[in-house]
N, C-alpha and C positions, 0 to 999 in steps of 0.2 A: 267793502268791509272785509271780504275774504283776503284781499291784497294786504290790508293792514294786519290782519291776523298772521298771515304767512310772514310778513316783514318782521313783526315783533317776535314771532316764534324763532325765526332764524337768528334774530338779534340775541335772544336769551340762550339759544343753543351755542352761539359763538362765545357768549360770556362764560358759559359752563366749560366749553373747551379751553377757553383762555385760562380758567382757574386750574385745569389739569395740566396744560402744556407749558405755560410760561413759568419761568423760574423766578417768581417773586417771593417775598417774605411769607413764610408759612403762617404767621400771625394774621396777615392781611387775608390770606386764603381762608383761614378759619372764620374770619369776620364776614367776608362777603358771600361765602357758600350758602348760609341760611337765607340771605337776602335774595340770591338768585333763585333758589328753589322755591321759596315762598312766593316770589314774584311770578314765577311760571305758573304756579297754582292759581293765584289771583287772576292772572291774565287769561288762563283757560276758562275760569268761571265767568269772567267779564265778557269774553267773546261768546260764550254759550248764551249768555243773557242778551247780548246785542244781536245775535243771529236768531233770536226767538226760539231757543231750545224749549221743547215742551215742558211746561211748569210741572206737570204730573210726574216727570222723570227726574226732577232735581234730587229726589230722595236716593237715586242711584248715583247721580253725577257728583254731588258734594262729598259723600263718603269715599267715592272712587278717587277723586282728586286729593282728598285728605290722606288716603292710603299711599298714593304716589309720593306726596310730599314727605310723609312719615318715613317711608322706605328710603328715600333719597337722603334725608337728614340723618337717619340712623345707620345707613348702609355705607357711609364713607367716613373715614377717620384720617387724621393728619398726624404724621410722625415728624416731630420737630427735629430730631437728630439727623435724619436722612432727607428731610424737607420734601416728603412725598405725601400724596393723597392716596389713601389705600381703600379699595373697595372691600367691604366685609360682607360675606354672603348671609350670615345669620343676623337679622336685624333685631332679634329679641335678646341677644347677649352682646356685651361689649368686649372687644378684643383686649387682651392685656399686654400683648407685645406686637411689634411691627412685623408684618409678614415678609418685608424686604430685608431689613437690617437686624431684626431680632431683639431690638431694644424695647424697653418698657414704654408703653404709651401713657401720657398724662392727660 
């Protein structure tokens, strides 16, 4: 079971790096980014259940994974003019312009 967890974790990390590194259409990146991050969260909770994570601690695990997913979804933005994925440090406010090219984000 641990092997499968490690395998799928590496697979999702590779997918995440793929979104960052490969020069594909920014609209495709925007579409697959939430799928990758949500998939990582679901996979983590599924493997916790399969590995018999103590049920009394799920009240910590579920909000923790939810926070991780939230931060990853809100902490990265896509600039269509310069075709980059930008990490934004403040997840409670949305950036108005690209940190790389200075153009307005939509």
